[in-house]
Backbone bond lengths (Angstrom), bond angles and torsions (degrees), N, CA, C in turn:
res aa  C-N    CA-C-N  psi(-1)  N-CA   C-N-CA  omega(-1)  CA-C   N-CA-C  phi
1 M - - - 1.445 - - 1.555 107.73 -
2 V 1.300 117.39 140.73 1.452 123.13 -172.19 1.476 109.52 -100.26
3 E 1.341 120.24 125.39 1.422 126.79 173.67 1.542 110.16 -88.34
4 S 1.288 115.08 139.58 1.490 120.72 177.12 1.466 107.74 -130.85
5 F 1.381 114.12 171.20 1.449 121.30 179.94 1.454 110.81 -131.40
6 A 1.330 117.41 144.69 1.491 123.52 178.66 1.492 107.92 -128.18
7 E 1.317 118.91 140.85 1.470 122.44 171.36 1.541 108.70 -79.31
8 V 1.308 114.76 117.58 1.442 119.83 -172.83 1.535 107.71 -135.17
9 N 1.359 117.10 116.29 1.463 123.14 176.45 1.562 111.18 45.91
10 G 1.301 113.94 45.27 1.484 115.62 173.08 1.513 114.77 88.78
11 I 1.316 119.23 -3.90 1.446 120.07 179.03 1.560 108.50 -131.52
12 K 1.331 114.60 171.26 1.477 119.95 175.43 1.522 109.89 -100.06
13 I 1.332 115.19 130.62 1.435 122.27 176.41 1.529 109.09 -110.01
14 C 1.345 116.50 130.59 1.476 124.06 178.00 1.486 108.16 -91.33
15 Y 1.384 114.13 131.52 1.449 116.28 179.38 1.521 110.58 -144.31
16 E 1.307 117.41 165.62 1.461 125.41 175.39 1.515 108.82 -134.23
17 I 1.305 116.76 143.16 1.513 122.26 179.86 1.555 107.24 -122.59
18 L 1.215 118.05 135.81 1.479 125.00 174.61 1.491 112.45 -145.29
19 G 1.326 115.13 135.24 1.490 120.48 177.07 1.481 113.92 94.27
20 E 1.287 116.57 177.41 1.454 125.08 178.53 1.516 110.45 -133.42
21 G 1.312 114.90 160.76 1.487 121.55 179.63 1.481 111.45 117.03
22 E 1.354 116.23 -155.75 1.460 119.96 177.12 1.463 112.28 -61.20
23 P 1.355 118.30 138.73 1.428 120.10 -176.65 1.556 112.45 -71.35
24 L 1.280 117.97 139.93 1.500 123.04 179.41 1.513 107.25 -137.57
25 L 1.331 114.94 118.67 1.470 122.38 -179.37 1.512 108.26 -97.93
26 L 1.337 115.45 137.04 1.474 122.25 176.13 1.509 109.56 -111.25
27 I 1.312 118.60 119.91 1.458 124.58 -179.94 1.508 113.37 -107.81
28 H 1.297 117.16 115.56 1.455 125.39 -177.19 1.513 112.96 -77.91
29 G 1.302 117.67 174.27 1.439 122.49 -176.88 1.541 115.71 -105.29
30 F 1.348 113.72 -157.22 1.416 124.31 -173.32 1.527 112.54 -72.00
31 G 1.372 116.05 124.48 1.431 119.45 170.66 1.540 115.53 76.78
32 V 1.344 116.55 11.78 1.455 117.92 -176.73 1.588 106.79 -126.18
33 T 1.330 119.59 -170.50 1.420 123.57 -177.39 1.528 109.48 -129.57
34 K 1.278 113.93 -178.97 1.503 119.41 -179.52 1.582 109.97 -65.76
35 E 1.284 114.60 -22.30 1.511 119.36 177.78 1.555 112.03 -67.86
36 E 1.324 117.34 -10.87 1.448 121.82 177.65 1.529 109.39 -62.10
37 W 1.354 117.41 -22.98 1.483 123.42 -179.07 1.514 107.77 -83.99
38 I 1.288 121.54 30.41 1.460 124.96 -175.13 1.568 110.83 -61.46
39 G 1.340 114.82 -22.94 1.463 119.02 -179.91 1.484 115.05 -89.28
40 Q 1.355 117.94 -11.39 1.457 125.21 -173.11 1.539 115.00 -117.44
41 F 1.270 119.90 -35.65 1.449 124.56 -166.69 1.523 110.43 -57.97
42 I 1.330 120.81 -53.34 1.441 121.51 178.51 1.519 113.48 -73.04
43 P 1.332 119.98 -48.00 1.487 118.48 179.79 1.526 114.41 -56.86
44 L 1.346 116.48 -44.82 1.461 119.18 -178.40 1.541 113.18 -69.73
45 S 1.343 114.32 -24.03 1.473 118.41 -179.55 1.492 112.88 -65.99
46 K 1.339 117.59 -16.95 1.478 120.52 179.84 1.585 108.55 -73.04
47 Y 1.323 115.06 -14.10 1.466 116.88 -175.64 1.520 113.51 -122.52
48 F 1.355 116.48 -20.76 1.432 121.31 -174.93 1.553 111.50 -139.14
49 K 1.296 115.77 166.15 1.492 121.68 169.67 1.527 103.58 -87.69
50 V 1.338 115.07 104.29 1.449 121.76 -172.00 1.540 110.66 -97.73
51 I 1.258 117.26 127.73 1.449 122.66 175.96 1.543 107.50 -117.68
52 R 1.339 114.08 120.13 1.454 118.41 173.03 1.516 105.99 -116.05
53 F 1.358 118.78 144.20 1.414 120.95 -175.16 1.518 110.00 -149.42
54 D 1.350 113.46 160.32 1.435 122.19 178.56 1.521 108.12 -88.54
55 N 1.345 119.76 120.54 1.442 122.46 172.74 1.535 109.87 -57.07
56 R 1.296 118.64 161.76 1.438 118.75 169.39 1.513 111.42 -54.98
57 N 1.301 117.57 148.08 1.490 122.41 -175.62 1.505 110.97 60.86
58 S 1.328 117.32 33.11 1.442 123.06 178.63 1.497 108.86 -144.97
59 G 1.368 118.15 146.72 1.414 122.73 171.56 1.500 116.15 48.33
60 K 1.306 115.11 -129.73 1.464 122.38 -174.51 1.544 111.56 -96.17
61 S 1.321 116.51 1.28 1.470 118.87 171.64 1.528 109.08 -74.48
62 D 1.366 115.12 169.26 1.447 119.04 178.34 1.550 111.28 -66.17
63 H 1.359 111.86 150.98 1.440 120.33 -178.18 1.528 111.65 -120.56
64 P 1.358 115.98 71.78 1.504 117.89 -178.78 1.486 109.32 -65.22
65 I 1.319 115.39 160.70 1.495 120.16 179.95 1.514 111.38 -86.84
66 D 1.325 117.83 -15.60 1.451 121.49 -175.84 1.566 111.44 -69.59
67 K 1.328 115.37 140.93 1.425 119.09 176.75 1.520 109.28 -70.03
68 F 1.366 114.43 159.34 1.446 118.58 -179.29 1.502 109.99 -144.95
69 T 1.332 116.57 161.51 1.459 122.80 172.02 1.494 110.56 -103.57
70 Y 1.300 117.55 163.53 1.473 118.83 175.79 1.520 114.55 -68.49
71 K 1.313 116.37 -19.78 1.456 118.28 170.92 1.505 109.54 -65.24
72 M 1.353 117.06 -37.42 1.487 120.69 178.70 1.532 111.38 -66.19
73 L 1.341 116.49 -32.23 1.488 119.99 175.79 1.531 109.00 -71.60
74 A 1.307 117.25 -34.32 1.476 120.38 174.37 1.548 109.19 -65.03
75 D 1.331 116.34 -39.14 1.508 118.99 177.19 1.538 110.21 -64.12
76 D 1.318 115.65 -37.41 1.486 120.40 178.21 1.562 109.25 -62.34
77 T 1.368 115.43 -40.83 1.480 119.59 178.68 1.502 109.71 -63.28
78 K 1.312 119.26 -44.69 1.432 123.80 179.30 1.528 111.62 -60.47
79 A 1.367 114.73 -43.05 1.425 120.24 -179.78 1.543 112.52 -66.72
80 L 1.365 115.41 -37.12 1.449 117.30 177.69 1.566 110.07 -67.45
81 M 1.291 117.71 -37.46 1.484 118.91 172.19 1.449 112.70 -58.67
82 D 1.321 116.15 -43.00 1.514 119.54 178.15 1.520 111.07 -61.79
83 A 1.337 116.67 -40.51 1.471 122.98 -177.81 1.502 109.15 -65.80
84 L 1.355 117.71 -33.12 1.454 121.20 -177.49 1.539 111.93 -94.29
85 G 1.351 116.85 4.20 1.460 119.85 179.01 1.482 113.78 70.06
86 I 1.304 119.69 29.56 1.430 123.21 179.28 1.547 111.39 -102.39
87 D 1.357 113.54 115.22 1.460 121.13 -176.28 1.538 111.87 -75.48
88 K 1.346 116.21 -43.01 1.416 122.81 -177.06 1.534 110.45 -144.72
89 A 1.293 116.81 146.00 1.477 121.66 -178.68 1.477 113.15 -150.49
90 H 1.301 117.96 156.56 1.472 123.13 164.76 1.532 105.83 -75.66
91 I 1.366 116.10 144.63 1.379 122.96 177.60 1.511 111.34 -122.92
92 V 1.359 117.31 127.13 1.455 121.56 174.81 1.522 109.45 -119.27
93 G 1.311 118.24 122.64 1.462 121.48 -179.89 1.501 111.17 -126.14
94 W 1.313 114.67 137.85 1.462 122.44 -177.42 1.557 109.54 -118.85
95 S 1.314 116.36 129.13 1.451 120.96 179.61 1.539 112.62 60.89
96 V 1.323 117.55 -124.46 1.439 118.40 175.28 1.523 110.52 -62.31
97 G 1.308 117.59 -27.28 1.496 118.86 174.15 1.514 111.67 -63.33
98 G 1.339 116.73 -31.19 1.428 120.16 175.13 1.516 113.18 -68.02
99 M 1.345 115.19 -30.95 1.497 119.11 175.43 1.479 110.56 -69.11
100 V 1.327 116.42 -42.12 1.488 122.87 174.72 1.554 107.97 -57.21
101 A 1.305 116.58 -47.12 1.465 122.19 -178.41 1.485 113.30 -61.89
102 Q 1.330 116.92 -34.61 1.469 121.95 177.41 1.590 107.16 -66.86
103 E 1.303 117.33 -45.48 1.440 122.24 176.55 1.517 110.26 -56.71
104 F 1.351 116.16 -44.94 1.459 117.36 178.19 1.503 116.09 -62.65
105 A 1.368 112.87 -40.18 1.457 117.43 179.37 1.508 110.80 -64.47
106 I 1.325 117.70 -35.96 1.452 119.76 179.50 1.502 115.46 -71.10
107 H 1.340 115.08 -39.96 1.466 121.14 -175.37 1.489 116.05 -93.18
108 Y 1.324 118.52 -23.91 1.477 121.06 -176.25 1.558 110.63 -132.67
109 P 1.329 118.34 51.27 1.470 121.57 -176.13 1.490 112.90 -58.75
110 E 1.331 117.95 -32.46 1.442 124.24 178.66 1.503 114.39 -65.23
111 M 1.351 118.08 -16.67 1.409 122.15 -179.53 1.511 112.30 -104.58
112 L 1.352 118.45 4.24 1.392 124.24 -174.64 1.527 109.20 -109.89
113 M 1.342 115.62 132.79 1.432 120.99 171.88 1.546 109.37 -88.75
114 K 1.320 117.25 -84.06 1.473 121.79 173.18 1.519 109.35 -122.40
115 L 1.315 114.76 154.70 1.460 124.99 -172.15 1.505 108.08 -118.05
116 V 1.382 113.99 132.13 1.528 120.12 170.89 1.527 109.37 -125.72
117 L 1.341 114.27 123.91 1.473 121.27 178.07 1.509 109.35 -114.87
118 I 1.361 113.59 129.54 1.468 120.08 -177.98 1.503 111.81 -122.60
119 N 1.335 114.11 122.18 1.514 118.92 174.22 1.521 111.97 47.46
120 T 1.350 116.29 68.86 1.430 121.49 -175.97 1.475 115.38 -137.60
121 F 1.363 118.49 -174.65 1.427 125.21 175.52 1.497 111.86 -124.53
122 S 1.326 117.08 159.73 1.484 121.84 168.07 1.497 110.79 -98.34
123 H 1.377 115.14 -16.00 1.496 123.95 177.32 1.502 107.37 -169.81
124 W 1.309 115.95 156.61 1.437 120.45 179.08 1.502 109.69 -72.61
125 P 1.302 121.75 119.51 1.446 123.58 -173.44 1.489 115.57 -79.54
126 G 1.360 116.27 -12.45 1.434 120.29 -178.25 1.560 113.86 -102.38
127 D 1.324 116.75 -167.38 1.455 122.41 177.85 1.523 111.44 -102.36
128 D 1.289 115.57 -176.66 1.484 120.05 -179.67 1.562 112.26 -57.50
129 T 1.335 114.37 -37.19 1.485 118.65 178.98 1.559 110.37 -59.34
130 A 1.311 115.37 -41.99 1.463 119.18 -179.55 1.538 109.20 -66.82
131 I 1.308 120.03 -35.16 1.433 122.27 177.60 1.567 109.71 -68.14
132 E 1.286 116.60 -38.46 1.466 118.14 174.93 1.518 113.75 -63.91
133 M 1.335 114.89 -36.42 1.497 118.52 177.10 1.531 110.06 -67.43
134 Y 1.327 116.30 -39.17 1.463 122.05 -179.91 1.499 108.89 -66.30
135 K 1.337 118.38 -42.93 1.484 124.23 177.94 1.508 108.40 -62.64
136 Q 1.293 117.32 -47.01 1.513 120.53 179.33 1.516 112.83 -57.84
137 G 1.343 113.84 -38.46 1.466 116.54 178.18 1.543 112.04 -64.29
138 K 1.319 116.85 -35.37 1.446 119.91 175.88 1.527 112.75 -68.92
139 I 1.358 117.08 -38.37 1.436 121.43 174.73 1.486 112.11 -63.01
140 D 1.337 117.58 -44.25 1.445 123.19 -177.73 1.563 109.44 -62.26
141 H 1.335 114.97 -39.35 1.467 119.84 -179.01 1.520 110.38 -69.39
142 M 1.332 115.97 -41.12 1.466 122.28 177.56 1.588 109.26 -57.94
143 N 1.270 116.34 -46.76 1.464 121.00 -178.89 1.527 111.22 -70.43
144 A 1.340 117.84 -34.92 1.457 122.56 179.10 1.510 110.57 -66.62
145 V 1.370 117.05 -41.56 1.440 120.68 175.00 1.503 114.72 -57.00
146 K 1.321 114.35 -42.42 1.477 121.02 178.49 1.494 110.02 -62.28
147 E 1.310 119.52 -39.09 1.453 124.26 -175.01 1.530 112.19 -79.54
148 N 1.306 116.26 -47.05 1.478 120.44 -179.50 1.555 109.07 -155.01
149 P 1.327 117.44 89.82 1.471 121.70 -173.21 1.521 112.98 -59.70
150 V 1.370 119.90 -31.48 1.444 121.46 -178.84 1.499 111.07 -69.27
151 K 1.333 114.16 -49.08 1.491 119.50 178.75 1.486 111.71 -62.60
152 A 1.357 115.91 -42.05 1.490 121.01 179.76 1.480 111.18 -61.23
153 F 1.316 118.14 -37.73 1.465 120.68 -178.77 1.553 110.65 -66.71
154 Y 1.304 116.02 -48.26 1.423 120.41 -177.57 1.547 111.73 -68.26
155 D 1.343 116.04 -34.69 1.481 117.33 172.84 1.469 112.94 -62.04
156 S 1.347 117.92 -42.98 1.468 123.46 -178.11 1.500 108.96 -72.56
157 A 1.326 118.23 -24.65 1.513 121.44 -178.78 1.515 110.99 -70.53
158 T 1.331 118.44 -22.90 1.462 120.30 -178.92 1.489 114.82 -57.72
159 P 1.382 119.70 -50.94 1.447 119.12 177.16 1.522 115.17 -80.03
160 G 1.334 116.58 -20.71 1.498 119.46 -174.20 1.500 114.10 -88.30
161 F 1.326 115.24 -37.32 1.493 121.17 -176.66 1.486 111.41 -107.15
162 S 1.316 116.95 162.58 1.448 118.97 171.88 1.522 109.22 -73.59
163 R 1.382 116.21 157.99 1.460 118.57 -178.71 1.487 111.43 -61.58
164 K 1.351 116.75 -36.83 1.439 120.24 -178.65 1.567 111.53 -63.57
165 F 1.325 115.37 -41.27 1.440 118.84 -176.63 1.556 108.56 -72.44
166 K 1.315 118.29 -41.09 1.452 120.96 177.19 1.544 110.49 -59.56
167 K 1.282 116.84 -39.90 1.467 121.10 177.98 1.518 110.87 -61.18
168 L 1.341 116.33 -43.46 1.473 122.69 179.40 1.540 110.32 -61.93
169 L 1.332 115.02 -42.53 1.508 121.03 -179.83 1.497 108.89 -61.65
170 M 1.349 119.39 -42.14 1.421 124.63 -176.43 1.504 111.32 -71.09
171 E 1.351 115.59 -39.34 1.472 120.14 -175.69 1.533 112.40 -63.00
172 N 1.337 115.76 -38.84 1.443 120.62 -177.77 1.538 111.12 -141.10
173 P 1.316 116.89 82.20 1.529 121.16 -175.59 1.564 113.93 -56.42
174 K 1.352 114.15 -20.60 1.481 115.26 -176.24 1.511 111.24 -96.39
175 K 1.284 120.30 -8.21 1.469 122.13 -179.70 1.487 109.82 -64.03
176 K 1.372 116.05 134.47 1.446 123.58 174.96 1.572 110.06 -86.12
177 F 1.272 115.51 117.06 1.453 121.32 177.58 1.540 111.86 -90.36
178 H 1.260 116.60 132.56 1.451 121.71 -178.22 1.581 111.10 59.93
179 G 1.322 115.79 17.00 1.435 120.20 -176.85 1.510 114.41 69.20
180 L 1.308 116.42 15.88 1.476 120.51 -169.56 1.538 114.59 -120.66
181 F 1.335 116.45 -38.27 1.526 116.49 -171.60 1.536 105.90 -157.05
182 S 1.309 113.19 156.74 1.479 125.03 174.00 1.570 107.63 -115.75
183 A 1.329 113.05 170.18 1.456 117.85 175.48 1.585 106.99 -60.91
184 E 1.331 117.41 -40.21 1.425 120.53 -179.81 1.583 109.32 -59.40
185 D 1.323 118.25 -42.08 1.501 122.60 177.68 1.534 110.04 -58.89
186 L 1.283 116.32 -43.12 1.462 121.17 -175.97 1.554 109.10 -70.61
187 I 1.316 118.03 -39.04 1.445 122.42 175.70 1.481 111.60 -61.32
188 E 1.341 114.67 -44.36 1.488 122.08 -178.34 1.535 108.26 -65.74
189 K 1.292 117.87 -40.89 1.449 123.27 176.69 1.491 110.35 -52.99
190 D 1.365 117.49 -51.25 1.457 123.01 -178.12 1.523 110.09 -66.27
191 K 1.308 115.16 -40.43 1.463 119.46 -177.98 1.493 112.00 -62.64
192 N 1.319 118.60 -35.85 1.457 123.64 -177.78 1.473 113.67 -82.61
193 N 1.273 117.82 -1.67 1.524 120.20 -177.87 1.515 110.25 -75.17
194 P 1.361 118.37 117.12 1.435 123.00 -177.03 1.518 116.74 -82.93
195 I 1.301 116.54 29.75 1.462 120.92 -175.18 1.572 112.26 -63.95
196 S 1.305 115.06 142.97 1.474 121.89 179.58 1.513 110.62 -123.07
197 L 1.287 115.19 166.99 1.531 121.56 176.64 1.489 109.27 -58.20
198 Q 1.299 121.71 -38.53 1.438 125.06 178.31 1.511 111.91 -63.10
199 D 1.320 115.90 -41.02 1.441 121.25 179.05 1.561 109.80 -61.49
200 I 1.306 113.75 -45.03 1.478 119.43 177.83 1.504 113.08 -60.55
201 E 1.331 113.09 -43.99 1.501 117.80 176.96 1.519 112.18 -60.66
202 N 1.333 115.48 -40.73 1.478 117.64 179.47 1.495 113.08 -66.80
203 F 1.308 116.92 -43.92 1.488 118.63 179.82 1.518 111.00 -65.94
204 A 1.318 117.25 -38.16 1.449 121.52 179.20 1.571 110.38 -64.64
205 Y 1.307 116.28 -38.97 1.475 118.97 176.66 1.565 107.49 -62.36
206 G 1.320 118.76 -44.64 1.426 120.77 178.05 1.479 113.99 -58.26
207 L 1.367 114.77 -37.62 1.459 118.70 178.25 1.514 111.37 -67.41
208 S 1.329 117.99 -39.30 1.457 122.87 177.07 1.522 113.31 -62.56
209 Q 1.317 118.31 -25.17 1.451 122.52 -177.55 1.560 112.38 -96.40
210 F 1.318 117.90 -7.45 1.431 118.60 -172.31 1.503 113.96 -88.13
211 N 1.353 114.15 128.11 1.494 121.19 174.52 1.555 107.97 -165.72
212 V 1.308 112.23 106.66 1.494 117.00 -179.41 1.568 110.84 -117.19
213 L 1.300 115.36 12.15 1.452 120.70 -175.53 1.549 112.07 -49.33
214 D 1.308 114.87 -48.55 1.479 121.48 -175.76 1.575 110.91 -73.10
215 R 1.309 117.47 -9.63 1.455 119.30 -176.91 1.556 112.56 -112.33
216 L 1.328 118.84 2.03 1.414 122.08 -177.50 1.549 112.96 -63.75
217 S 1.340 116.65 -27.46 1.412 120.65 -179.65 1.562 111.03 -70.94
218 D 1.376 117.32 -15.70 1.424 119.78 175.64 1.542 111.93 -74.21
219 I 1.311 118.67 -14.98 1.470 121.04 -179.96 1.484 107.41 -81.49
220 K 1.362 114.50 111.42 1.453 121.06 -178.47 1.529 112.20 -104.45
221 N 1.344 118.60 -8.25 1.410 121.33 -178.64 1.584 107.33 -72.12
222 E 1.378 113.21 153.72 1.468 118.89 177.47 1.527 106.04 -61.83
223 T 1.334 118.71 134.72 1.426 123.79 -173.30 1.549 109.23 -134.80
224 L 1.313 114.72 134.36 1.428 121.60 173.54 1.544 108.72 -112.68
225 I 1.314 119.08 125.72 1.430 125.64 179.91 1.525 109.42 -110.85
226 I 1.294 118.76 120.21 1.497 122.67 -179.63 1.544 107.92 -115.62
227 A 1.312 113.65 129.77 1.501 119.92 -179.25 1.489 107.85 -130.38
228 G 1.347 115.25 156.82 1.487 123.05 173.74 1.508 111.23 -99.44
229 S 1.260 121.36 132.91 1.494 121.61 178.68 1.485 113.52 -63.03
230 H 1.359 116.62 -24.57 1.476 121.16 -175.20 1.547 110.85 -115.63
231 D 1.357 118.08 24.96 1.444 123.74 177.63 1.504 108.47 -77.66
232 R 1.330 116.02 112.07 1.501 119.23 -176.73 1.539 109.71 -84.59
233 S 1.339 116.37 -24.34 1.476 119.12 -177.38 1.478 113.81 -78.83
234 M 1.330 116.14 -45.32 1.441 122.21 -177.68 1.518 107.10 -137.27
235 P 1.329 116.15 81.25 1.477 121.72 -169.16 1.553 113.63 -62.22
236 A 1.318 113.45 159.79 1.450 120.64 179.54 1.542 111.90 -55.78
237 S 1.321 116.16 -30.46 1.437 119.62 -177.71 1.538 111.91 -65.54
238 V 1.286 118.10 -34.58 1.493 120.37 -179.48 1.492 109.58 -79.20
239 N 1.318 118.24 -29.35 1.482 122.38 173.57 1.547 109.01 -68.35
240 K 1.315 116.62 -35.15 1.416 120.34 179.66 1.549 111.50 -64.41
241 I 1.330 115.84 -32.45 1.475 119.90 176.01 1.533 109.96 -62.44
242 I 1.350 118.18 -37.50 1.412 121.12 178.91 1.501 110.56 -64.70
243 H 1.376 114.76 -45.05 1.459 120.21 177.03 1.553 112.10 -58.45
244 D 1.341 115.59 -42.79 1.458 119.55 -178.11 1.522 111.36 -63.55
245 N 1.297 118.95 -21.28 1.468 123.19 -172.59 1.484 115.36 -106.98
246 I 1.349 118.12 -14.48 1.470 120.57 174.52 1.520 108.87 -97.97
247 P 1.289 117.52 118.52 1.508 118.65 -169.00 1.511 113.69 -60.78
248 N 1.285 118.24 -42.23 1.498 120.56 -172.10 1.568 109.03 -107.99
249 S 1.362 113.36 64.34 1.465 116.67 -173.25 1.557 109.19 -127.50
250 R 1.356 114.48 157.93 1.468 123.57 170.66 1.514 107.99 -121.25
251 F 1.285 115.80 151.82 1.433 122.68 -175.62 1.529 109.94 -127.42
252 E 1.353 116.71 123.90 1.464 120.95 177.78 1.492 107.21 -126.06
253 V 1.332 115.14 135.45 1.478 122.96 174.10 1.485 110.91 -115.43
254 L 1.361 117.12 122.08 1.445 120.42 176.80 1.529 107.10 -87.26
255 E 1.287 117.45 121.80 1.450 123.12 176.73 1.539 112.57 -64.72
256 K 1.333 114.61 138.12 1.437 121.94 176.50 1.542 113.92 60.73
257 A 1.328 113.84 23.70 1.493 118.58 -179.33 1.493 111.31 -105.30
258 G 1.367 119.29 140.70 1.425 123.53 -179.39 1.513 111.91 -103.18
259 H 1.313 116.18 -162.71 1.468 120.24 -173.70 1.511 112.82 -69.87
260 T 1.285 119.07 -24.68 1.450 123.04 177.96 1.536 112.86 -98.51
261 S 1.317 113.97 32.67 1.513 120.73 179.49 1.508 111.09 -60.42
262 P 1.391 125.13 -32.09 1.399 119.97 175.75 1.538 116.85 -61.14
263 I 1.386 114.96 -14.95 1.421 117.46 176.57 1.574 108.34 -101.31
264 E 1.323 117.52 -53.42 1.449 119.32 178.65 1.506 115.37 -61.07
265 R 1.325 114.06 -40.33 1.489 118.47 -174.71 1.547 109.45 -113.85
266 A 1.353 116.21 38.09 1.463 123.56 -175.25 1.571 111.78 -49.81
267 P 1.307 118.80 -51.26 1.508 115.92 -175.61 1.529 113.11 -60.56
268 E 1.322 116.99 -38.29 1.473 119.55 -178.84 1.543 110.39 -68.83
269 I 1.376 113.76 -45.46 1.505 117.66 178.92 1.522 110.61 -61.22
270 N 1.343 116.77 -42.44 1.466 121.19 178.64 1.518 113.21 -60.92
271 E 1.278 113.70 -43.68 1.501 119.59 179.71 1.543 110.04 -61.90
272 L 1.311 117.09 -44.34 1.460 120.68 176.87 1.527 112.19 -60.51
273 I 1.288 114.56 -41.51 1.498 118.91 -177.69 1.522 108.73 -67.54
274 I 1.328 117.29 -51.06 1.421 122.11 -174.13 1.562 110.35 -62.42
275 N 1.347 115.61 -46.36 1.482 118.19 178.78 1.474 112.36 -60.64
276 F 1.353 118.75 -38.42 1.446 124.78 -177.42 1.540 108.13 -67.14
277 L 1.337 116.23 -51.44 1.420 121.79 -171.85 1.548 112.71 -70.70
278 K 1.331 114.48 -27.42 1.501 119.99 -179.64 1.494 111.89 -90.89
279 S 1.309 119.11 -8.76 1.483 121.12 -176.33 1.549 111.33 -79.27
């Protein structure tokens, strides 16, 4: 796969394109990279022209020191579409990527076809102390990866994956799941993440400023909201709030699925996305 760069709002954004058809942009979350879409990029490219990209302060895109809001990340997404000559696209956002996608839908509805939100929030439900705890968890994981990437991966897999799936990953680290990735691939993905303390600070600031709850009713595009019944980070109940406030939305809950369901449950997630976007 070929990585390319686009000048976007004064910075360089790294992106990859695969497939043909209607454009579909994948927006990743806090502290990860475009490779987090390891379960979707290739399968969805059989049906769409899929663009995955590193947000600012992520992956191989530029890492400015300035703080940003998630509205600014939505502006980057719009500018990337402009740079690529894309007038309208489907948008899929996961976790913080779903927050960026909500900002995009509110501010650039004319550029949006259909919207898919996976395991996300409409606003941070806790206080500043909770954000500090969330930020510290990201810092701890960053440091743990530097010290021992294998241990760090399996430690982080405990809240994100089901116990059964984690056990399968540990039993055979080379086994390809869904024909897409192995535990070794996932560990390498985390190991190659160039995240810094400044990046974490910037994303945490964006999280503290994010609240679109009162503007969700402005989203008129068809929307699919996917949640995991066992997601501890962004529970199904907070995703249900988004569904209740977006007029033209559908809500799907994957039973026994955690926050990293787009990886563990990739075939089911992909089927939901394809059927929704093609209907």
